[in-house]
C-alpha positions as CSV (number, residue, x, y, z in Angstrom):
1,M,0.0,0.0,0.0
2,K,1.4,3.4,-1.0
3,I,1.3,6.3,1.4
4,L,0.7,9.6,-0.3
5,K,2.8,12.5,1.0
6,N,1.7,16.0,0.9
7,K,4.4,17.8,-1.1
8,K,2.5,21.1,-1.3
9,G,4.8,24.1,-0.6
10,F,4.1,27.8,-0.2
11,T,2.0,29.4,-2.9
12,L,3.1,32.6,-4.7
13,I,0.5,34.6,-2.9
14,E,1.7,33.3,0.5
15,L,5.3,34.2,-0.3
16,L,4.2,37.7,-1.5
17,A,2.3,38.2,1.8
18,V,5.4,37.3,3.9
19,V,7.5,39.7,1.8
20,I,5.0,42.5,2.2
21,I,4.7,41.9,6.0
22,L,8.5,41.9,6.3
23,G,8.7,45.1,4.2
24,V,6.2,46.8,6.5
25,I,8.1,45.8,9.6
26,M,11.4,47.0,8.1
27,T,9.8,50.3,7.1
28,I,8.8,50.9,10.7
29,A,11.8,49.5,12.4
30,I,14.7,50.9,10.4
31,P,13.9,54.7,10.9
32,N,13.5,54.0,14.6
33,I,16.8,52.2,14.8
34,V,18.6,55.0,12.9
35,S,17.0,57.6,15.0
36,T,18.0,55.9,18.2
37,L,21.6,55.4,17.0
38,D,21.8,59.1,16.0
39,K,20.4,60.2,19.4
40,N,23.0,58.0,21.2
41,K,25.7,59.6,19.2
42,R,24.5,63.1,20.0
43,D,24.2,62.1,23.7
44,S,27.8,61.0,23.7
45,F,28.8,64.3,22.1
46,I,26.9,66.3,24.8
47,K,28.6,64.2,27.5
48,D,32.0,65.2,26.1
49,A,31.0,68.8,26.2
50,K,30.1,68.4,29.9
51,R,33.5,66.8,30.5
52,A,35.2,69.8,28.9
53,V,33.3,72.1,31.3
54,T,34.2,70.0,34.3
55,S,37.8,70.1,33.2
56,A,37.8,73.9,32.8
57,E,36.5,74.2,36.3
58,Y,39.1,71.9,37.6
59,T,41.9,73.7,35.7
60,I,41.1,77.1,37.1
61,R,40.6,75.9,40.6
62,S,43.8,73.8,40.7
63,D,46.2,76.3,39.2
64,T,47.0,79.6,41.0
65,K,48.2,81.2,37.7
66,Y,44.6,81.5,36.7
67,E,42.4,84.2,38.4
68,W,38.6,84.2,38.4
69,P,37.2,86.7,35.9
70,D,35.7,90.0,36.9
71,S,32.3,91.0,35.5
72,H,33.8,92.5,32.3
73,T,36.2,89.6,31.5
74,A,35.6,86.2,29.8
75,L,38.3,83.6,30.2
76,V,38.6,81.2,27.3
77,F,40.2,77.9,27.8
78,K,41.0,75.9,24.6
79,L,40.6,72.2,25.0
80,S,44.4,71.9,24.5
81,S,45.0,73.9,27.7
82,L,42.6,72.0,29.9
83,K,43.8,69.5,32.6
84,N,42.5,66.0,32.9
85,L,40.7,66.0,29.6
86,D,41.3,63.2,27.2
87,I,39.0,63.4,24.3
88,E,40.1,62.9,20.8
89,V,37.5,61.2,18.5
90,S,33.8,62.1,18.7
91,S,30.9,59.6,18.6
92,F,30.5,60.6,14.9
93,D,34.0,59.4,14.1
94,T,35.3,62.9,13.7
95,Y,38.3,64.5,15.4
96,Y,37.7,67.1,18.2
97,S,39.6,70.3,17.3
98,L,41.6,71.0,20.5
99,D,42.4,74.6,19.3
100,D,39.0,75.6,17.9
101,S,37.0,74.1,20.8
102,F,36.9,75.9,24.1
103,V,35.2,76.6,27.4
104,V,34.4,80.2,28.5
105,V,34.3,81.2,32.2
106,T,32.4,84.4,33.2
107,N,31.4,86.2,36.4
108,E,27.8,87.3,36.0
109,P,25.6,89.3,38.4
110,I,22.7,87.6,40.0
111,T,19.4,89.3,39.1
112,G,18.1,91.5,41.8
113,G,21.1,91.4,44.0
114,A,24.7,92.5,44.5
115,D,26.1,89.0,44.3
116,S,27.5,87.3,41.2
117,E,28.1,83.8,40.1
118,I,30.6,81.9,37.9
119,M,29.1,80.7,34.7
120,Y,30.4,78.3,32.1
121,Y,29.9,78.2,28.3
122,V,31.1,75.5,25.9
123,H,32.0,75.4,22.2
124,L,32.8,72.0,20.9
125,V,34.0,71.4,17.4
126,S,34.8,68.1,15.5
127,C,35.9,67.7,11.9
128,T,37.3,65.0,9.6
129,D,40.8,66.4,10.2
130,R,42.3,67.4,13.5
131,K,42.7,71.0,12.7
132,C,39.4,71.6,10.8
133,E,41.3,72.7,7.7
134,N,39.7,70.4,5.2
135,L,37.1,72.5,3.3
136,D,36.0,69.9,0.8
137,D,32.2,69.6,0.6
138,D,32.2,66.0,1.8
139,S,34.5,66.9,4.7
140,V,32.5,70.0,5.8
141,S,29.2,68.0,5.7
142,S,30.7,65.6,8.2
143,N,31.5,68.3,10.8
144,R,29.7,68.2,14.1
145,G,29.6,70.7,16.9
146,I,27.9,72.5,19.7
147,N,28.1,76.2,19.0
148,L,28.8,78.4,22.0
149,T,26.1,77.7,24.6
150,K,25.6,78.0,28.3
151,A,26.6,74.7,30.1
152,S,23.2,74.5,31.8
153,N,21.6,74.1,28.3
154,L,23.3,70.7,28.0
155,D,20.7,69.4,30.4
156,T,17.6,70.8,28.9
157,S,14.9,69.0,27.0
158,G,16.2,70.5,23.7
159,R,19.8,69.5,24.3
160,Y,19.9,67.2,21.2
161,D,19.2,70.1,19.0
162,L,22.4,71.8,20.2
163,V,24.5,69.3,18.2
164,V,24.6,70.8,14.7
165,K,26.4,69.5,11.6
166,G,28.0,70.6,8.3
167,D,28.6,74.3,7.7
168,E,26.4,75.2,10.7
169,V,29.4,74.4,12.9
170,I,31.3,77.6,13.7
171,I,35.1,77.0,13.6
172,D,36.4,80.5,13.4
173,Y,35.7,82.0,16.9
174,L,39.4,81.8,17.9
175,R,40.8,82.4,14.4
176,D,40.3,86.2,15.0
177,T,43.7,87.7,14.1
178,T,42.6,91.1,15.6
179,G,42.6,89.6,19.1
180,Y,39.3,91.4,19.8
181,Y,37.2,88.2,19.5
182,Q,34.0,90.0,18.5
183,G,32.4,86.7,17.5
184,I,32.7,85.3,21.0
185,K,31.4,88.6,22.5
186,T,28.4,88.6,20.2
187,A,27.6,84.9,21.0
188,L,27.9,85.6,24.7
189,A,25.7,88.6,24.4
190,Q,22.9,86.3,23.1
191,E,23.3,83.9,26.0
192,M,23.9,86.3,28.9
193,K,21.2,88.3,30.7
194,N,23.5,91.1,31.5
195,N,26.2,91.4,28.8
196,S,29.1,93.5,29.9
197,I,32.0,91.5,28.5
198,T,34.6,93.9,27.1
199,N,37.7,91.7,27.6
200,V,38.4,88.2,26.3
201,I,41.5,86.4,27.6
202,V,42.4,83.2,25.7
203,Y,44.5,80.4,27.2
């Protein structure tokens, strides 16, 4: 007696249904995965900016050659002059510029009183080359940065928007040959409640 085996496989319609379902799943999943990865990269970038601020505070507190600024002075610490800071490559696989990135220390009056408080601002730049000198379109589009912003903004709900890219990254703040650093003063004026900075000292 012969036993008949069912050799029936998937029909074309069944295969098409599986492909369509997989396509829908991938359409939903891939953007979410990409978005999560990008957010993680920006989060790491922000953490490096916070580390730079912490290092600037440590540098000025631990070395007597630095004096706290008065209300008219902004101290600018390049990343290359900071102590206990070891960051080289960003989460976007770009190099941090140690000479174009910096932390600003100011002494600002507290609203409604005679007291003042020390405030920190950070400007973090990363490029495809260590000195941010490659101006090719492909290289510039890979730039990442946090343009000069108050350190407290790094903890706000809109912190991810602080990480900009391409030609939005400002790399010329410290390339001011006049020594007047008007770009830094203008950026600080937008961030500070009481802008009275007339002197910028760069270390």
